gemmi code that builds the backbone of each chain (N, CA, C; Angstrom):
import gemmi

chains = {
    "A": [
        ("UNK", (0.830, -1.191, 0.000), (0.000, 0.000, 0.000), (0.866, 1.243, 0.000)),
        ("UNK", (0.977, 1.826, -1.154), (1.853, 2.991, -1.274), (1.460, 4.102, -0.335)),
        ("UNK", (0.165, 4.265, -0.154), (-0.296, 5.364, 0.671), (0.183, 5.239, 2.095)),
        ("UNK", (0.153, 4.008, 2.603), (0.524, 3.846, 3.991), (2.011, 4.041, 4.208)),
        ("UNK", (2.786, 3.392, 3.352), (4.223, 3.526, 3.555), (4.646, 4.965, 3.319)),
        ("UNK", (3.915, 5.651, 2.446), (4.233, 7.057, 2.236), (4.108, 7.808, 3.546)),
        ("UNK", (3.083, 7.487, 4.285), (2.853, 8.177, 5.529), (3.956, 7.874, 6.535)),
        ("UNK", (4.386, 6.640, 6.569), (5.429, 6.262, 7.512), (6.707, 7.024, 7.227)),
        ("UNK", (7.017, 7.145, 5.934), (8.342, 7.637, 5.589), (8.418, 9.135, 5.359)),
        ("UNK", (7.316, 9.816, 5.489), (7.286, 11.217, 5.090), (8.393, 12.040, 5.738)),
        ("UNK", (8.549, 11.912, 7.030), (9.523, 12.764, 7.713), (10.925, 12.503, 7.196)),
        ("UNK", (11.239, 11.238, 7.074), (12.585, 10.907, 6.624), (12.821, 11.406, 5.216)),
        ("UNK", (11.822, 11.261, 4.368), (12.008, 11.585, 2.965), (11.994, 13.077, 2.702)),
        ("UNK", (11.324, 13.813, 3.568), (11.255, 15.244, 3.354), (12.602, 15.925, 3.522)),
        ("UNK", (13.453, 15.358, 4.335), (14.718, 16.006, 4.615), (15.594, 16.071, 3.374)),
        ("UNK", (15.461, 15.152, 2.486), (16.163, 15.236, 1.215), (15.149, 14.985, 0.119)),
        ("UNK", (15.370, 15.601, -1.016), (14.356, 15.523, -2.057), (14.101, 14.086, -2.502)),
        ("UNK", (15.170, 13.402, -2.859), (14.988, 12.039, -3.356), (16.014, 11.141, -2.681)),
        ("UNK", (15.744, 10.714, -1.479), (16.764, 9.981, -0.742), (17.016, 8.612, -1.349)),
        ("UNK", (18.237, 8.172, -1.223), (18.600, 6.791, -1.553), (18.207, 6.365, -2.951)),
        ("UNK", (18.255, 7.261, -3.876), (17.792, 6.837, -5.189), (18.901, 6.895, -6.220)),
        ("UNK", (20.118, 7.130, -5.778), (21.192, 7.233, -6.744), (21.886, 5.885, -6.893)),
        ("UNK", (22.434, 5.689, -8.052), (23.284, 4.538, -8.300), (22.611, 3.210, -8.041)),
        ("UNK", (23.327, 2.350, -7.384), (22.882, 0.967, -7.268), (21.682, 0.831, -6.357)),
        ("UNK", (21.428, 1.836, -5.558), (20.327, 1.686, -4.616), (18.969, 1.899, -5.254)),
        ("UNK", (18.956, 2.314, -6.523), (17.665, 2.561, -7.180), (16.817, 1.301, -7.186)),
        ("UNK", (17.421, 0.193, -7.586), (16.626, -1.026, -7.695), (16.137, -1.468, -6.324)),
        ("UNK", (16.986, -1.244, -5.337), (16.595, -1.595, -3.986), (15.387, -0.766, -3.553)),
        ("UNK", (15.464, 0.515, -3.898), (14.378, 1.437, -3.585), (13.084, 0.966, -4.240)),
        ("UNK", (13.203, 0.623, -5.510), (12.030, 0.180, -6.250), (11.485, -1.081, -5.600)),
        ("UNK", (12.400, -1.995, -5.240), (11.979, -3.221, -4.587), (11.159, -2.928, -3.348)),
        ("UNK", (11.647, -1.970, -2.583), (10.947, -1.737, -1.329), (9.593, -1.095, -1.564)),
        ("UNK", (9.480, -0.280, -2.618), (8.150, 0.243, -2.942), (7.221, -0.898, -3.276)),
        ("UNK", (7.722, -1.751, -4.166), (6.878, -2.819, -4.644), (6.485, -3.717, -3.493)),
        ("UNK", (7.451, -3.976, -2.645), (7.154, -4.794, -1.484), (6.055, -4.194, -0.645)),
        ("UNK", (6.199, -2.900, -0.379), (5.188, -2.312, 0.474), (3.873, -2.195, -0.264)),
        ("UNK", (3.938, -2.061, -1.608), (2.693, -2.040, -2.357), (1.956, -3.352, -2.212)),
        ("UNK", (2.701, -4.442, -2.290), (2.033, -5.725, -2.430), (1.980, -6.542, -1.151)),
        ("UNK", (2.919, -6.311, -0.288), (3.039, -7.259, 0.804), (2.875, -6.662, 2.197)),
        ("UNK", (3.604, -5.594, 2.448), (3.797, -5.204, 3.831), (2.608, -4.485, 4.442)),
        ("UNK", (1.451, -4.961, 4.160), (0.272, -4.309, 4.706), (0.311, -4.305, 6.219)),
        ("UNK", (0.580, -5.470, 6.774), (0.546, -5.558, 8.231), (1.712, -4.809, 8.851)),
        ("UNK", (2.872, -4.863, 8.185), (4.038, -4.172, 8.719), (3.789, -2.670, 8.779)),
        ("UNK", (3.252, -2.122, 7.698), (2.984, -0.691, 7.689), (1.930, -0.353, 8.724)),
        ("UNK", (0.993, -1.260, 8.875), (-0.091, -0.991, 9.806), (0.431, -0.805, 11.214)),
        ("UNK", (1.325, -1.698, 11.631), (1.834, -1.577, 12.990), (2.755, -0.363, 13.109)),
        ("UNK", (3.414, -0.025, 12.020), (4.358, 1.082, 12.104), (3.649, 2.423, 12.248)),
        ("UNK", (2.459, 2.553, 11.680), (1.817, 3.850, 11.682), (0.890, 4.086, 12.848)),
        ("UNK", (0.115, 3.077, 13.208), (-0.871, 3.302, 14.232), (-2.128, 3.862, 13.597)),
        ("UNK", (-2.044, 5.075, 13.062), (-3.197, 5.571, 12.326), (-2.903, 5.449, 10.838)),
        ("UNK", (-3.705, 4.685, 10.173), (-3.399, 4.375, 8.787), (-4.270, 5.185, 7.857)),
        ("UNK", (-3.620, 5.784, 6.895), (-4.373, 6.530, 5.912), (-4.503, 5.715, 4.647)),
        ("UNK", (-5.621, 5.077, 4.491), (-5.825, 4.314, 3.264), (-7.054, 4.833, 2.556)),
        ("UNK", (-7.192, 6.119, 2.521), (-8.381, 6.702, 1.930), (-8.316, 6.696, 0.422)),
        ("UNK", (-7.211, 6.249, -0.119), (-7.110, 6.192, -1.559), (-6.682, 7.490, -2.172)),
        ("UNK", (-6.266, 8.424, -1.360), (-5.781, 9.673, -1.918), (-4.346, 9.478, -2.360)),
        ("UNK", (-3.955, 10.115, -3.471), (-2.595, 9.963, -3.956), (-1.559, 10.519, -2.990)),
        ("UNK", (-1.907, 11.526, -2.245), (-0.953, 12.127, -1.343), (-1.231, 11.713, 0.092)),
        ("UNK", (-0.546, 12.361, 0.999), (-0.713, 11.987, 2.392), (-1.915, 12.677, 3.001)),
        ("UNK", (-3.031, 12.422, 2.420), (-4.252, 13.045, 2.895), (-4.767, 12.283, 4.092)),
        ("UNK", (-4.794, 12.915, 5.243), (-5.263, 12.184, 6.409), (-6.229, 13.008, 7.241)),
        ("UNK", (-7.507, 12.807, 6.996), (-8.493, 13.505, 7.811), (-8.428, 12.982, 9.240)),
        ("UNK", (-8.498, 13.878, 10.187), (-8.367, 13.450, 11.573), (-9.705, 12.968, 12.103)),
        ("UNK", (-9.668, 12.268, 13.213), (-10.908, 11.895, 13.871), (-11.205, 10.422, 13.803)),
        ("UNK", (-12.177, 10.023, 14.600), (-12.455, 8.608, 14.741), (-13.159, 8.047, 13.515)),
        ("UNK", (-13.915, 8.902, 12.818), (-14.634, 8.400, 11.651), (-13.673, 7.944, 10.582)),
        ("UNK", (-12.652, 8.769, 10.356), (-11.696, 8.394, 9.323), (-10.989, 7.105, 9.691)),
        ("UNK", (-10.804, 6.900, 10.985), (-10.202, 5.642, 11.433), (-11.084, 4.459, 11.049)),
        ("UNK", (-12.385, 4.645, 11.255), (-13.311, 3.574, 10.915), (-13.319, 3.306, 9.419)),
        ("UNK", (-13.280, 4.390, 8.645), (-13.243, 4.236, 7.193), (-11.978, 3.496, 6.796)),
        ("UNK", (-10.884, 3.894, 7.433), (-9.608, 3.273, 7.119), (-9.670, 1.760, 7.278)),
        ("UNK", (-10.337, 1.304, 8.337), (-10.373, -0.127, 8.575), (-11.062, -0.878, 7.450)),
        ("UNK", (-12.199, -0.342, 6.986), (-12.886, -1.044, 5.906), (-12.083, -0.957, 4.620)),
        ("UNK", (-11.513, 0.213, 4.380), (-10.727, 0.366, 3.172), (-9.548, -0.589, 3.181)),
        ("UNK", (-8.982, -0.765, 4.366), (-7.820, -1.632, 4.473), (-8.175, -3.062, 4.097)),
        ("UNK", (-9.348, -3.482, 4.527), (-9.760, -4.845, 4.185), (-9.922, -4.992, 2.679)),
        ("UNK", (-10.540, -3.984, 2.065), (-10.696, -4.015, 0.614), (-9.345, -4.136, -0.071)),
        ("UNK", (-8.430, -3.308, 0.383), (-7.129, -3.267, -0.260), (-6.343, -4.538, 0.021)),
        ("UNK", (-6.560, -5.077, 1.221), (-5.902, -6.331, 1.564), (-6.235, -7.416, 0.574)),
        ("UNK", (-7.541, -7.559, 0.329), (-7.950, -8.613, -0.577), (-7.527, -8.291, -1.996)),
        ("UNK", (-7.551, -7.010, -2.327), (-7.147, -6.614, -3.679), (-5.697, -6.989, -3.933)),
        ("UNK", (-4.858, -6.719, -2.940), (-3.442, -6.936, -3.174), (-3.073, -8.416, -3.165)),
        ("UNK", (-3.810, -9.208, -2.384), (-3.457, -10.629, -2.359), (-3.865, -11.303, -3.658)),
        ("UNK", (-4.875, -10.714, -4.333), (-5.334, -11.324, -5.574), (-4.321, -11.152, -6.701)),
        ("UNK", (-3.806, -9.912, -6.846), (-2.882, -9.708, -7.963), (-1.437, -9.553, -7.486)),
        ("UNK", (-1.029, -10.461, -6.662), (0.332, -10.409, -6.154), (1.265, -11.077, -7.154)),
        ("UNK", (1.775, -10.294, -8.072), (2.596, -10.851, -9.136), (4.075, -10.799, -8.790)),
        ("UNK", (4.398, -10.006, -7.795), (5.808, -9.797, -7.485), (6.334, -10.885, -6.565)),
        ("UNK", (7.413, -11.513, -6.966), (8.032, -12.492, -6.090), (9.462, -12.061, -5.813)),
        ("UNK", (9.806, -12.006, -4.566), (11.116, -11.496, -4.192), (12.064, -12.633, -3.848)),
        ("UNK", (12.082, -13.639, -4.700), (12.992, -14.753, -4.463), (14.438, -14.329, -4.681)),
        ("UNK", (15.320, -14.846, -3.884), (16.718, -14.425, -3.950), (17.359, -14.872, -5.258)),
        ("UNK", (17.045, -16.088, -5.687), (17.688, -16.595, -6.892), (16.932, -16.180, -8.153)),
        ("UNK", (15.620, -15.932, -7.985), (14.820, -15.566, -9.145), (15.163, -14.164, -9.622)),
        ("UNK", (15.220, -13.980, -10.927), (15.381, -12.642, -11.470), (14.008, -11.988, -11.480)),
        ("UNK", (13.829, -10.953, -10.668), (12.535, -10.305, -10.623), (12.548, -9.101, -11.553)),
        ("UNK", (11.544, -9.032, -12.383), (11.482, -7.926, -13.332), (10.431, -6.924, -12.887)),
        ("UNK", (10.665, -5.688, -13.238), (9.703, -4.637, -12.927), (8.634, -4.615, -14.009)),
        ("UNK", (7.397, -4.662, -13.570), (6.303, -4.591, -14.515), (6.006, -3.135, -14.848)),
        ("UNK", (5.167, -2.920, -15.853), (4.719, -1.558, -16.176), (4.134, -0.880, -14.944)),
        ("UNK", (3.399, -1.682, -14.188), (2.769, -1.142, -12.979), (3.823, -0.686, -11.966)),
        ("UNK", (4.842, -1.525, -11.773), (5.912, -1.174, -10.831), (6.605, 0.119, -11.247)),
        ("UNK", (6.920, 0.196, -12.516), (7.652, 1.362, -13.027), (6.806, 2.622, -12.859)),
        ("UNK", (5.523, 2.502, -13.191), (4.642, 3.658, -13.067), (4.470, 4.059, -11.607)),
        ("UNK", (4.345, 3.067, -10.743), (4.207, 3.360, -9.311), (5.455, 4.049, -8.784)),
        ("UNK", (6.595, 3.629, -9.284), (7.862, 4.244, -8.869), (7.924, 5.701, -9.317)),
        ("UNK", (7.471, 5.955, -10.535), (7.458, 7.329, -11.045), (6.484, 8.185, -10.230)),
        ("UNK", (5.333, 7.613, -9.929), (4.348, 8.344, -9.131), (4.938, 8.738, -7.782)),
        ("UNK", (5.624, 7.784, -7.159), (6.235, 8.030, -5.855), (7.291, 9.139, -5.933)),
        ("UNK", (8.071, 9.097, -6.974), (9.085, 10.138, -7.151), (8.447, 11.507, -7.321)),
        ("UNK", (7.358, 11.547, -8.078), (6.657, 12.818, -8.277), (6.119, 13.343, -6.949)),
        ("UNK", (5.616, 12.445, -6.142), (5.075, 12.860, -4.845), (6.172, 13.458, -3.972)),
        ("UNK", (7.308, 12.785, -3.937), (8.419, 13.286, -3.123), (8.891, 14.641, -3.630)),
        ("UNK", (8.959, 14.757, -4.946), (9.394, 16.011, -5.554), (8.402, 17.127, -5.222)),
        ("UNK", (7.116, 16.808, -5.334), (6.073, 17.777, -5.010), (6.203, 18.269, -3.577)),
        ("UNK", (6.445, 17.337, -2.684), (6.541, 17.716, -1.274), (7.717, 18.634, -1.031)),
        ("UNK", (8.818, 18.364, -1.692), (9.967, 19.224, -1.453), (9.794, 20.583, -2.137)),
        ("UNK", (9.109, 20.605, -3.285), (8.811, 21.898, -3.912), (7.875, 22.725, -3.040)),
        ("UNK", (6.965, 22.044, -2.396), (6.041, 22.766, -1.516), (6.800, 23.454, -0.379)),
        ("UNK", (7.734, 22.741, 0.223), (8.551, 23.343, 1.278), (9.365, 24.497, 0.713)),
        ("UNK", (9.939, 24.292, -0.458), (10.763, 25.333, -1.078), (9.934, 26.590, -1.312)),
        ("UNK", (8.696, 26.382, -1.755), (7.799, 27.506, -2.024), (7.511, 28.274, -0.734)),
        ("UNK", (7.227, 27.541, 0.312), (6.919, 28.164, 1.600), (8.103, 28.963, 2.125)),
        ("UNK", (9.296, 28.482, 1.883), (10.492, 29.104, 2.437), (11.119, 30.155, 1.524)),
        ("UNK", (10.463, 30.448, 0.405), (11.033, 31.439, -0.508), (10.927, 32.837, 0.081)),
        ("UNK", (12.000, 33.587, -0.023), (11.998, 34.977, 0.437), (11.901, 35.940, -0.743)),
        ("UNK", (12.490, 35.553, -1.854), (12.461, 36.401, -3.042), (11.180, 36.191, -3.833)),
        ("UNK", (10.619, 37.301, -4.306), (9.421, 37.231, -5.136), (9.650, 36.352, -6.369)),
        ("UNK", (10.808, 36.549, -6.983), (11.137, 35.821, -8.210), (11.241, 34.313, -7.958)),
        ("UNK", (11.929, 33.959, -6.890), (12.066, 32.542, -6.538), (10.690, 31.970, -6.212)),
        ("UNK", (9.947, 32.713, -5.408), (8.613, 32.278, -4.996), (7.726, 31.962, -6.201)),
        ("UNK", (7.643, 32.908, -7.150), (6.705, 32.685, -8.255), (7.201, 31.589, -9.189)),
        ("UNK", (8.505, 31.493, -9.372), (9.032, 30.412, -10.205), (8.748, 29.048, -9.595)),
        ("UNK", (9.029, 28.923, -8.307), (8.804, 27.638, -7.636), (7.316, 27.300, -7.632)),
        ("UNK", (6.481, 28.336, -7.456), (5.043, 28.079, -7.423), (4.551, 27.594, -8.783)),
        ("UNK", (5.102, 28.157, -9.839), (4.748, 27.677, -11.177), (5.142, 26.218, -11.362)),
        ("UNK", (6.365, 25.915, -10.970), (6.838, 24.534, -11.092), (5.946, 23.611, -10.273)),
        ("UNK", (5.649, 24.025, -9.047), (4.798, 23.240, -8.150), (3.455, 22.934, -8.805)),
        ("UNK", (2.894, 23.961, -9.438), (1.606, 23.809, -10.099), (1.675, 22.774, -11.227)),
        ("UNK", (2.704, 22.885, -12.049), (2.846, 21.946, -13.163), (3.126, 20.531, -12.665)),
        ("UNK", (3.891, 20.448, -11.591), (4.191, 19.128, -11.020), (2.909, 18.436, -10.541)),
        ("UNK", (2.013, 19.261, -10.005), (0.744, 18.684, -9.562), (0.011, 18.056, -10.737)),
        ("UNK", (0.038, 18.733, -11.874), (-0.634, 18.178, -13.056), (0.025, 16.882, -13.506)),
        ("UNK", (1.359, 16.871, -13.474), (2.092, 15.656, -13.851), (1.707, 14.500, -12.934)),
        ("UNK", (1.707, 14.798, -11.646), (1.350, 13.767, -10.674), (-0.070, 13.263, -10.889)),
        ("UNK", (-0.971, 14.205, -11.101), (-2.384, 13.848, -11.229), (-2.622, 12.975, -12.458)),
        ("UNK", (-1.879, 13.278, -13.520), (-2.038, 12.494, -14.741), (-1.594, 11.044, -14.513)),
        ("UNK", (-0.452, 10.880, -13.861), (0.030, 9.520, -13.588), (-0.941, 8.790, -12.661)),
        ("UNK", (-1.391, 9.505, -11.636), (-2.333, 8.901, -10.700), (-3.594, 8.426, -11.422)),
        ("UNK", (-4.127, 9.279, -12.297), (-5.337, 8.922, -13.025), (-5.126, 7.726, -13.940)),
        ("UNK", (-3.955, 7.715, -14.593), (-3.620, 6.570, -15.446), (-3.640, 5.285, -14.633)),
        ("UNK", (-3.020, 5.331, -13.463), (-2.962, 4.143, -12.620), (-4.350, 3.727, -12.151)),
        ("UNK", (-5.165, 4.736, -11.856), (-6.521, 4.447, -11.413), (-7.311, 3.780, -12.538)),
        ("UNK", (-7.171, 4.343, -13.755), (-7.841, 3.774, -14.932), (-7.494, 2.310, -15.119)),
        ("UNK", (-6.213, 2.017, -14.949), (-5.739, 0.661, -15.207), (-6.001, -0.271, -14.033)),
        ("UNK", (-6.587, 0.282, -12.988), (-6.894, -0.541, -11.814), (-5.683, -0.820, -10.951)),
        ("UNK", (-4.642, -0.011, -11.124), (-3.411, -0.205, -10.350), (-3.436, 0.587, -9.051)),
        ("UNK", (-4.438, 1.396, -8.894), (-4.510, 2.252, -7.709), (-5.942, 2.235, -7.203)),
        ("UNK", (-6.317, 1.167, -6.503), (-7.714, 1.040, -6.096), (-8.101, 2.101, -5.073)),
        ("UNK", (-9.172, 2.787, -5.361), (-9.702, 3.738, -4.387), (-11.114, 3.303, -4.024)),
        ("UNK", (-11.435, 3.409, -2.761), (-12.802, 3.056, -2.377), (-13.542, 4.297, -1.918)),
        ("UNK", (-14.801, 4.337, -2.272), (-15.616, 5.489, -1.914), (-15.899, 5.520, -0.418)),
        ("UNK", (-16.074, 6.735, 0.073), (-16.429, 6.893, 1.477), (-17.843, 6.374, 1.699)),
        ("UNK", (-18.026, 5.793, 2.844), (-19.339, 5.312, 3.260), (-20.288, 6.506, 3.447)),
        ("UNK", (-21.485, 6.409, 2.866), (-22.427, 7.541, 2.941), (-22.783, 7.883, 4.387)),
        ("UNK", (-22.912, 6.859, 5.221), (-23.234, 7.097, 6.633), (-22.126, 7.903, 7.309)),
        ("UNK", (-20.875, 7.597, 6.974), (-19.742, 8.336, 7.547), (-19.733, 9.778, 7.065)),
        ("UNK", (-20.086, 9.987, 5.806), (-20.163, 11.351, 5.276), (-21.220, 12.136, 6.052)),
        ("UNK", (-22.390, 11.490, 6.235), (-23.474, 12.142, 6.970), (-23.049, 12.469, 8.391)),
        ("UNK", (-22.397, 11.498, 9.032), (-21.944, 11.715, 10.409), (-20.982, 12.894, 10.491)),
        ("UNK", (-20.061, 12.947, 9.550), (-19.076, 14.026, 9.557), (-19.757, 15.372, 9.364)),
        ("UNK", (-20.717, 15.407, 8.414), (-21.422, 16.661, 8.160), (-22.181, 17.102, 9.412)),
        ("UNK", (-22.843, 16.140, 10.041), (-23.609, 16.470, 11.239), (-22.717, 16.985, 12.362)),
        ("UNK", (-21.506, 16.425, 12.419), (-20.576, 16.812, 13.475), (-20.164, 18.275, 13.324)),
        ("UNK", (-20.094, 18.759, 12.077), (-19.597, 20.113, 11.858), (-20.703, 21.106, 11.514)),
        ("UNK", (-21.914, 20.614, 11.432), (-23.012, 21.496, 11.042), (-23.738, 21.996, 12.294)),
        ("UNK", (-24.183, 23.221, 12.218), (-24.978, 23.783, 13.317), (-24.117, 24.058, 14.521)),
    ],
    "B": [
        ("UNK", (16.824, 41.622, -4.564), (17.222, 40.931, -3.328), (18.075, 39.709, -3.671)),
        ("UNK", (19.108, 39.561, -2.913), (20.003, 38.421, -3.170), (19.347, 37.120, -2.736)),
        ("UNK", (19.792, 36.058, -3.335), (19.299, 34.723, -3.003), (19.652, 34.399, -1.549)),
        ("UNK", (18.703, 33.877, -0.815), (19.023, 33.495, 0.568), (19.695, 32.120, 0.593)),
        ("UNK", (20.316, 31.852, 1.725), (20.997, 30.568, 1.911), (20.017, 29.402, 1.733)),
        ("UNK", (18.844, 29.587, 2.312), (17.832, 28.536, 2.262), (17.352, 28.285, 0.834)),
        ("UNK", (17.117, 29.405, 0.118), (16.665, 29.261, -1.266), (17.694, 28.495, -2.087)),
        ("UNK", (18.940, 28.869, -1.899), (20.005, 28.189, -2.637), (20.009, 26.690, -2.318)),
        ("UNK", (19.839, 26.376, -1.039), (19.809, 24.969, -0.631), (18.697, 24.208, -1.329)),
        ("UNK", (17.509, 24.797, -1.343), (16.373, 24.148, -2.000), (16.612, 24.011, -3.496)),
        ("UNK", (17.068, 25.106, -4.116), (17.262, 25.076, -5.569), (18.262, 23.985, -5.936)),
        ("UNK", (19.307, 23.887, -5.151), (20.314, 22.858, -5.412), (19.734, 21.453, -5.280)),
        ("UNK", (18.949, 21.243, -4.228), (18.299, 19.941, -4.037), (17.349, 19.616, -5.174)),
        ("UNK", (16.575, 20.630, -5.567), (15.579, 20.396, -6.626), (16.255, 20.106, -7.954)),
        ("UNK", (17.363, 20.794, -8.212), (18.097, 20.534, -9.453), (18.541, 19.072, -9.498)),
        ("UNK", (19.075, 18.605, -8.382), (19.522, 17.211, -8.317), (18.344, 16.259, -8.521)),
        ("UNK", (17.209, 16.587, -7.886), (16.031, 15.726, -8.018), (15.498, 15.710, -9.440)),
        ("UNK", (15.483, 16.887, -10.068), (14.986, 16.964, -11.445), (15.871, 16.138, -12.377)),
        ("UNK", (17.179, 16.267, -12.165), (18.126, 15.508, -12.977), (17.838, 14.009, -12.868)),
        ("UNK", (17.623, 13.588, -11.632), (17.400, 12.171, -11.364), (16.075, 11.692, -11.969)),
        ("UNK", (15.054, 12.525, -11.844), (13.743, 12.085, -12.322), (13.712, 12.077, -13.853)),
        ("UNK", (14.473, 12.970, -14.471), (14.583, 12.942, -15.937), (15.208, 11.623, -16.366)),
        ("UNK", (16.281, 11.239, -15.681), (16.924, 9.950, -16.001), (15.965, 8.796, -15.770)),
        ("UNK", (15.201, 8.905, -14.710), (14.248, 7.841, -14.396), (13.239, 7.675, -15.526)),
        ("UNK", (12.688, 8.809, -16.002), (11.708, 8.730, -17.085), (12.349, 8.241, -18.374)),
        ("UNK", (13.601, 8.650, -18.611), (14.284, 8.178, -19.819), (14.422, 6.658, -19.784)),
        ("UNK", (14.741, 6.125, -18.609), (14.834, 4.674, -18.462), (13.456, 4.038, -18.581)),
        ("UNK", (12.483, 4.663, -17.924), (11.127, 4.105, -17.896), (10.515, 4.030, -19.292)),
        ("UNK", (10.750, 5.066, -20.098), (10.195, 5.088, -21.453), (10.611, 3.842, -22.227)),
        ("UNK", (11.855, 3.440, -22.041), (12.347, 2.272, -22.768), (11.915, 0.954, -22.149)),
        ("UNK", (11.498, 0.980, -20.900), (11.162, -0.272, -20.231), (9.689, -0.642, -20.323)),
        ("UNK", (8.811, 0.360, -20.328), (7.387, 0.013, -20.342), (6.949, -0.415, -21.735)),
        ("UNK", (5.910, -1.259, -21.762), (5.418, -1.756, -23.035), (4.164, -1.010, -23.491)),
        ("UNK", (3.431, -0.480, -22.547), (2.190, 0.233, -22.848), (2.483, 1.569, -23.542)),
        ("UNK", (1.950, 1.760, -24.754), (2.223, 3.009, -25.489), (1.689, 4.252, -24.784)),
        ("UNK", (0.581, 4.087, -24.084), (0.005, 5.220, -23.353), (0.979, 5.706, -22.275)),
        ("UNK", (1.585, 4.762, -21.581), (2.568, 5.104, -20.559), (3.799, 5.732, -21.203)),
        ("UNK", (4.221, 5.159, -22.306), (5.383, 5.690, -23.029), (5.186, 7.171, -23.355)),
        ("UNK", (3.993, 7.498, -23.875), (3.691, 8.889, -24.246), (3.780, 9.818, -23.040)),
        ("UNK", (3.139, 9.395, -21.969), (3.125, 10.240, -20.770), (4.544, 10.433, -20.238)),
        ("UNK", (5.300, 9.366, -20.201), (6.665, 9.457, -19.682), (7.518, 10.363, -20.573)),
        ("UNK", (7.328, 10.196, -21.886), (8.087, 11.021, -22.828), (7.770, 12.498, -22.597)),
        ("UNK", (6.487, 12.780, -22.397), (6.080, 14.171, -22.161), (6.675, 14.689, -20.859)),
        ("UNK", (6.682, 13.839, -19.846), (7.193, 14.263, -18.544), (8.685, 14.577, -18.573)),
        ("UNK", (9.405, 13.923, -19.470), (10.832, 14.241, -19.604), (10.985, 15.719, -19.943)),
        ("UNK", (10.189, 16.199, -20.890), (10.356, 17.607, -21.281), (9.813, 18.559, -20.230)),
        ("UNK", (8.748, 18.152, -19.547), (8.238, 18.985, -18.449), (9.324, 19.184, -17.397)),
        ("UNK", (9.971, 18.089, -17.038), (11.003, 18.176, -16.000), (12.242, 18.893, -16.507)),
        ("UNK", (12.504, 18.739, -17.792), (13.639, 19.462, -18.370), (13.395, 20.970, -18.259)),
        ("UNK", (12.149, 21.387, -18.517), (11.801, 22.810, -18.378), (11.971, 23.282, -16.939)),
        ("UNK", (11.551, 22.461, -16.023), (11.680, 22.836, -14.612), (13.150, 22.972, -14.227)),
        ("UNK", (13.923, 22.060, -14.739), (15.370, 22.097, -14.483), (15.948, 23.416, -14.979)),
        ("UNK", (15.550, 23.814, -16.181), (16.070, 25.062, -16.743), (15.604, 26.287, -15.954)),
        ("UNK", (14.338, 26.281, -15.509), (13.848, 27.414, -14.709), (14.650, 27.549, -13.428)),
        ("UNK", (14.937, 26.410, -12.810), (15.706, 26.436, -11.565), (17.106, 26.990, -11.811)),
        ("UNK", (17.682, 26.526, -12.909), (19.034, 26.974, -13.249), (19.055, 28.479, -13.477)),
        ("UNK", (17.980, 28.986, -14.088), (17.893, 30.424, -14.349), (17.868, 31.251, -13.069)),
        ("UNK", (17.352, 30.657, -12.001), (17.300, 31.375, -10.728), (18.699, 31.628, -10.170)),
        ("UNK", (19.681, 30.892, -10.656), (21.044, 31.038, -10.148), (21.852, 32.070, -10.938)),
        ("UNK", (21.189, 32.720, -11.913), (21.931, 33.706, -12.720), (21.874, 35.084, -12.084)),
    ],
}
model = gemmi.Model(1)
for chain_id, residues in chains.items():
    chain = gemmi.Chain(chain_id)
    for i, (resn, *xyz) in enumerate(residues, 1):
        res = gemmi.Residue()
        res.name, res.seqid = resn, gemmi.SeqId(i, " ")
        for name, pos in zip(("N", "CA", "C"), xyz):
            atom = gemmi.Atom()
            atom.name, atom.element = name, gemmi.Element(name[0])
            atom.pos, atom.b_iso = gemmi.Position(*pos), 0.0
            res.add_atom(atom)
        chain.add_residue(res)
    model.add_chain(chain)
structure = gemmi.Structure()
structure.add_model(model)
structure.setup_entities()
């Protein structure tokens, strides 16, 4: 589950734009994405405590107990989804190849990390010129990210589940009046 | 106004990231089989190349 591991690693990854992605470690990095995409559901779950599996491409995490409840059902959906199409085998002797899905997921992840660091850069800009340039780049990066995300969603590589109508109603009632 | 230390740090990091992601897409374009993905990746190479150039311009 890319979303969950993204949440776990956010702090570490924010400190550098693209950590551990140079040279020989690229494949290792990709492996770990794929692993967490397909396998480490339970590992990520224990690592986070509060799991964001709302299906948002970014680290979107609505606070509160309702979102926790939604997360649990979504997690079950995703659990079964991932066990069904588990094509990745991490055998030591087997040559594991990256599928189109793996490669696209890796690109999506890189875009997300880049977006996050551009966002920080934008916030910390002191010069008008730097600020507007970075903001333009940030804007275009969002479009790039969104396009990849949509492609993955179309192909069924990024399952998103709709919010429960009862939970939506509950949330509205909580903030209304 | 002169570039601040922080801005320079970010710009330098972003330049490195853009360079890396361009290489990633160049590799990805040749590895994927789906033409739709190929097109998007090819387009993203130039998008990131533009971003790289804008960042570089900030250092002039």
